[in-house]
C-alpha positions in Angstrom: 79.7 -2.8 -161.5 76.1 -4.6 -161.1 76.3 -8.5 -160.0 73.4 -10.3 -161.4 71.9 -13.5 -159.7 70.9 -16.5 -160.9 66.6 -17.0 -160.8 67.2 -20.0 -158.8 69.9 -18.5 -156.1 68.9 -18.9 -152.6 68.8 -16.5 -149.7 71.3 -18.1 -148.7 73.8 -17.5 -151.0 72.5 -13.3 -151.4 73.4 -12.7 -147.8 76.9 -14.3 -148.0 77.5 -12.3 -151.4 76.4 -8.6 -149.5 78.4 -10.6 -146.5 81.6 -10.3 -149.1 80.9 -7.1 -150.4 81.0 -5.5 -147.2 84.6 -7.5 -146.6 85.9 -5.5 -149.3 84.4 -2.2 -147.7 81.9 -1.6 -150.5 78.4 -0.4 -150.4 75.6 -2.9 -152.5 72.5 -1.3 -154.0 69.8 -4.1 -153.5 66.8 -4.2 -156.7 64.6 -7.7 -156.5 62.5 -8.3 -159.1 60.3 -11.0 -160.3 62.4 -12.5 -162.7 66.0 -11.6 -161.7 67.8 -10.1 -158.6 70.8 -7.6 -159.0 73.1 -6.1 -156.6 74.9 -3.0 -157.4 78.7 -2.5 -155.9 79.6 1.4 -155.7 83.0 1.8 -154.5 87.0 2.3 -155.7 87.3 1.3 -158.4 90.6 -1.1 -157.5 88.4 -2.8 -154.4 85.8 -4.0 -157.3 86.8 -7.7 -157.4 85.3 -9.2 -160.7 87.1 -12.3 -161.0 86.0 -13.5 -157.0 82.8 -12.3 -157.4 82.0 -13.6 -160.8 83.0 -17.1 -159.3 80.6 -17.1 -155.6 77.6 -19.2 -155.9 74.2 -18.0 -157.1 75.9 -15.4 -159.2 75.1 -15.6 -162.9 77.1 -12.5 -164.4 78.8 -9.9 -163.2 78.8 -6.2 -165.6 80.7 -3.0 -165.4 78.4 0.1 -165.1 79.5 2.2 -167.7 77.6 5.7 -166.9 79.2 7.9 -164.2 76.1 7.7 -162.7 75.8 4.7 -160.8 73.1 4.6 -158.3 70.5 6.8 -160.8 71.3 4.7 -164.2 68.5 2.2 -165.4 71.4 -0.5 -165.2 71.4 -0.5 -161.7 67.7 -0.4 -161.5 65.8 -0.9 -164.4 62.6 -0.4 -163.2 60.9 3.3 -162.2 61.1 4.2 -159.1 57.7 5.4 -157.5 58.4 8.2 -155.3 56.1 8.7 -152.3 54.9 11.8 -150.4 52.4 12.4 -148.0 51.2 15.5 -145.6 53.3 15.2 -142.2 53.7 11.6 -142.9 50.1 10.7 -142.6 47.9 12.1 -144.9 47.3 11.0 -148.1 49.7 9.0 -150.5 51.0 11.0 -153.5 53.0 9.5 -156.3 55.2 10.3 -158.4 56.8 7.8 -161.3 56.0 4.5 -162.3 52.8 5.9 -164.1 51.7 7.6 -161.9 51.7 11.9 -161.8 51.4 14.6 -159.5 50.4 18.4 -160.0 52.9 20.4 -157.7 51.5 23.7 -157.7 51.4 27.5 -155.3 52.7 30.5 -155.0 56.3 31.2 -155.7 57.1 32.7 -152.0 54.8 32.3 -148.7 53.3 35.5 -148.4 51.2 35.4 -145.7 48.8 33.0 -144.3 45.3 34.2 -145.9 46.0 34.5 -149.2 48.2 31.5 -149.5 44.8 29.2 -147.8 42.8 31.1 -150.7 45.3 29.5 -153.5 45.9 26.2 -151.5 42.0 26.0 -151.7 41.7 27.2 -155.4 44.0 24.4 -156.5 43.6 21.6 -154.6 39.9 21.6 -155.3 41.4 22.2 -159.6 43.0 18.6 -158.8 46.9 19.3 -157.9 48.1 17.2 -155.2 51.0 19.1 -153.3 51.5 22.5 -152.7 54.7 24.7 -153.2 55.7 27.9 -151.7 59.0 29.8 -151.2 60.3 30.5 -147.6 63.5 31.4 -148.5 64.2 33.4 -152.1 67.3 33.3 -153.8 66.7 36.1 -155.5 68.8 38.1 -158.2 69.0 41.7 -157.0 70.1 41.2 -153.1 67.3 44.0 -152.4 64.1 42.3 -153.9 62.2 40.8 -151.0 63.7 37.4 -150.2 61.2 35.1 -148.5 59.3 35.1 -144.7 62.0 32.1 -143.8 61.4 30.1 -140.6 57.3 31.7 -139.9 56.8 31.3 -143.9 57.7 27.7 -143.5 55.0 27.1 -140.7 52.5 28.8 -142.7 53.0 26.4 -145.7 53.0 23.9 -143.7 49.9 24.4 -141.7 48.1 25.7 -144.8 49.1 22.1 -146.8 48.1 19.9 -143.8 44.5 21.3 -142.9 44.1 20.5 -146.5 45.7 17.0 -146.8 48.2 18.4 -149.4 52.4 17.8 -149.2 54.3 20.7 -149.4 57.4 21.5 -150.8 59.6 24.3 -150.8 63.5 25.5 -151.5 66.3 24.9 -149.2 69.1 27.3 -150.2 72.2 26.1 -147.6 73.1 23.0 -145.7 72.4 25.4 -142.6 69.0 25.5 -143.2 68.1 21.9 -143.6 67.3 21.0 -140.4 64.5 24.1 -140.2 63.2 22.8 -143.5 63.3 19.8 -142.9 61.1 20.4 -139.4 57.9 21.6 -141.6 58.7 19.8 -145.2 57.5 16.8 -147.3 59.6 17.4 -149.5 63.0 19.5 -150.2 63.6 21.7 -153.2 66.9 22.0 -154.6 67.2 25.1 -156.6 69.0 25.6 -159.8 71.4 28.1 -158.5 72.1 25.2 -156.1 72.3 22.1 -158.1 75.6 21.9 -157.7 76.1 22.6 -154.6 77.4 19.3 -153.6 77.6 19.9 -149.5 73.8 20.7 -149.7 73.1 18.0 -151.9 74.7 15.5 -149.8 72.9 17.3 -146.4 70.1 16.3 -147.9 71.3 13.0 -149.0 71.2 12.2 -145.2 67.4 13.0 -144.5 65.2 10.7 -145.9 62.7 12.9 -147.2 61.7 13.1 -150.6 64.4 15.9 -153.0 62.8 17.1 -155.9 66.1 18.8 -157.8 65.8 21.1 -160.5 68.2 21.1 -163.7 70.8 24.2 -163.7 70.6 26.9 -166.2 73.8 25.3 -167.8 73.4 22.2 -167.1 73.2 18.8 -169.3 71.0 16.0 -168.4 74.5 14.0 -167.5 75.6 16.5 -164.8 71.8 17.2 -163.6 71.7 13.1 -163.3 75.7 13.3 -161.4 73.7 15.6 -159.1 71.2 13.3 -158.2 74.4 10.9 -157.8 75.0 12.6 -154.6 71.7 12.3 -153.0 71.3 8.4 -153.9 74.8 8.1 -152.5 73.8 9.2 -148.9 71.4 6.4 -149.1 68.1 8.7 -149.6 66.2 7.1 -152.6 64.1 9.4 -153.0 64.6 12.0 -156.2 62.7 13.3 -158.3 64.4 15.4 -161.3 62.5 18.4 -163.0 63.2 20.2 -166.4 63.1 23.9 -165.5 64.9 25.5 -168.8 68.0 26.2 -170.1 69.5 29.2 -171.3 70.2 30.1 -174.8 70.2 33.3 -176.8 66.3 33.2 -177.3 65.6 36.6 -175.0 61.7 35.8 -175.9 61.4 33.9 -173.1 63.0 33.5 -169.4 65.1 30.1 -170.5 64.6 27.1 -173.0 62.8 24.6 -172.2 64.2 21.7 -172.9 61.3 19.2 -173.7 63.8 15.9 -174.8 65.4 15.6 -171.2 62.4 14.2 -170.3 62.4 10.9 -172.5 66.5 11.5 -172.6 66.3 11.7 -168.6 63.7 8.7 -168.3 66.2 6.5 -171.0 69.1 6.6 -168.5 68.1 7.0 -165.3 64.9 4.9 -163.5 64.3 8.3 -161.3 61.0 10.2 -161.6 61.0 13.3 -163.3 58.7 16.4 -163.8 58.4 20.1 -165.6 58.6 23.9 -164.6 57.3 25.4 -167.9 56.7 28.5 -165.4 60.1 29.2 -165.0 61.4 28.0 -168.3 59.3 30.6 -170.0 58.1 33.0 -167.2 55.5 33.6 -169.7 51.9 32.5 -168.5 50.8 32.7 -172.4 53.0 30.1 -172.8 52.7 27.5 -169.8 49.9 25.8 -170.1 50.6 24.6 -173.9 54.6 23.3 -172.2 52.4 21.7 -170.0 50.4 19.5 -172.3 53.2 19.2 -174.1 55.0 18.1 -170.5 52.0 15.2 -170.0 52.4 13.9 -173.8 56.5 13.7 -173.0 56.3 11.2 -170.3 57.3 13.3 -167.6 55.8 12.4 -164.4 54.1 15.7 -163.3 54.4 19.4 -163.6 55.3 22.2 -161.5 53.2 25.1 -162.4 52.8 28.7 -160.3 49.6 30.2 -159.3 48.6 33.2 -157.4 45.2 34.4 -157.2 46.5 38.4 -157.3 49.4 38.0 -159.7 50.1 41.3 -160.0 50.3 42.3 -156.5 52.0 39.3 -155.9 56.1 39.4 -154.2 57.7 37.5 -156.2 57.9 35.8 -160.1 53.8 37.3 -160.5 54.4 37.7 -164.0 54.8 34.3 -164.4 52.2 32.6 -162.3 48.8 31.6 -164.1 45.2 32.7 -162.1 43.3 30.1 -160.5 40.7 29.5 -163.1 43.4 29.4 -165.8 45.4 26.4 -163.8 41.3 24.8 -163.3 41.7 24.9 -167.6 44.6 23.6 -167.7 43.9 20.9 -164.6 41.0 19.6 -167.0 43.0 19.0 -170.0 46.5 17.6 -168.8 44.1 14.8 -166.9 42.7 13.6 -170.4 46.5 13.9 -172.1 47.4 11.8 -168.7 44.6 9.7 -170.1 46.1 9.0 -173.7 49.7 8.2 -172.6 48.9 5.7 -169.9 49.3 7.7 -166.9 47.0 8.3 -163.8 46.5 11.3 -162.0 47.1 11.3 -157.9 
């Protein structure tokens, strides 16, 4: 439920309310705006004592949260969350949400330091703010390239941080979290792991941003409930990602659900980005879908880029070449300005 405090409530009244919430064995989330202070209460239904809490000094009203996802709901947190990420915790701040747009770009997989550095320099020069690259690759076939593992993580970190770019990479298993946390500035939870609840809880106990991709057959509600697992563990830095869902259409890799952007934003305060590379699987469609994403209000775009796609060890067929990415960035900046958003 949500407790709305009166405009003239005092800090002492807020402290007394929080103390009572703790006595009941409940958790709270504090949201203080310019006009109102809202206290979100999370816990077992039989402990949510609405009437006694409504009678406490300084309380204006107590409202139930109707959404199954509590912490991710706009009822709990009316204003947009702005997620921040820095290279090594000390580099320039990159923001996503609240009017800030970030471009995440890089190869599907880390293949070596020289090729990654070449790609990273190109995407940064074009305006990308976060470098991506997979060290652990979940593949359909067990015989396909599975990634470089820890050496790949080290290469990704070193290349990204040398350019002042935060790095994001996928973590696939709860046992990998401490290792990936050591090198990455942001965790990525892939579509196949969106409902790996043990993994979600594990990254929720970390304090690095989490990029959460929508599952291939998941609803927006499912995506927000998965985000709730991360938020419930105390990690408030969650970014949603629309990357297409499976349908009967077979001319694209997946079907990009562009309505998911305003749909999620209407229900949740969390930023949402779009991955047109995995959604379409076709370089000829990626620019149009990326432009549509920003026009729809997305807080960022996630694009695969490779300087030699024909030699890529993973998903080369869906990667843009650096000149194509550069042209795309110019158009995205123009669209962002029209819809009132600012690129990092």
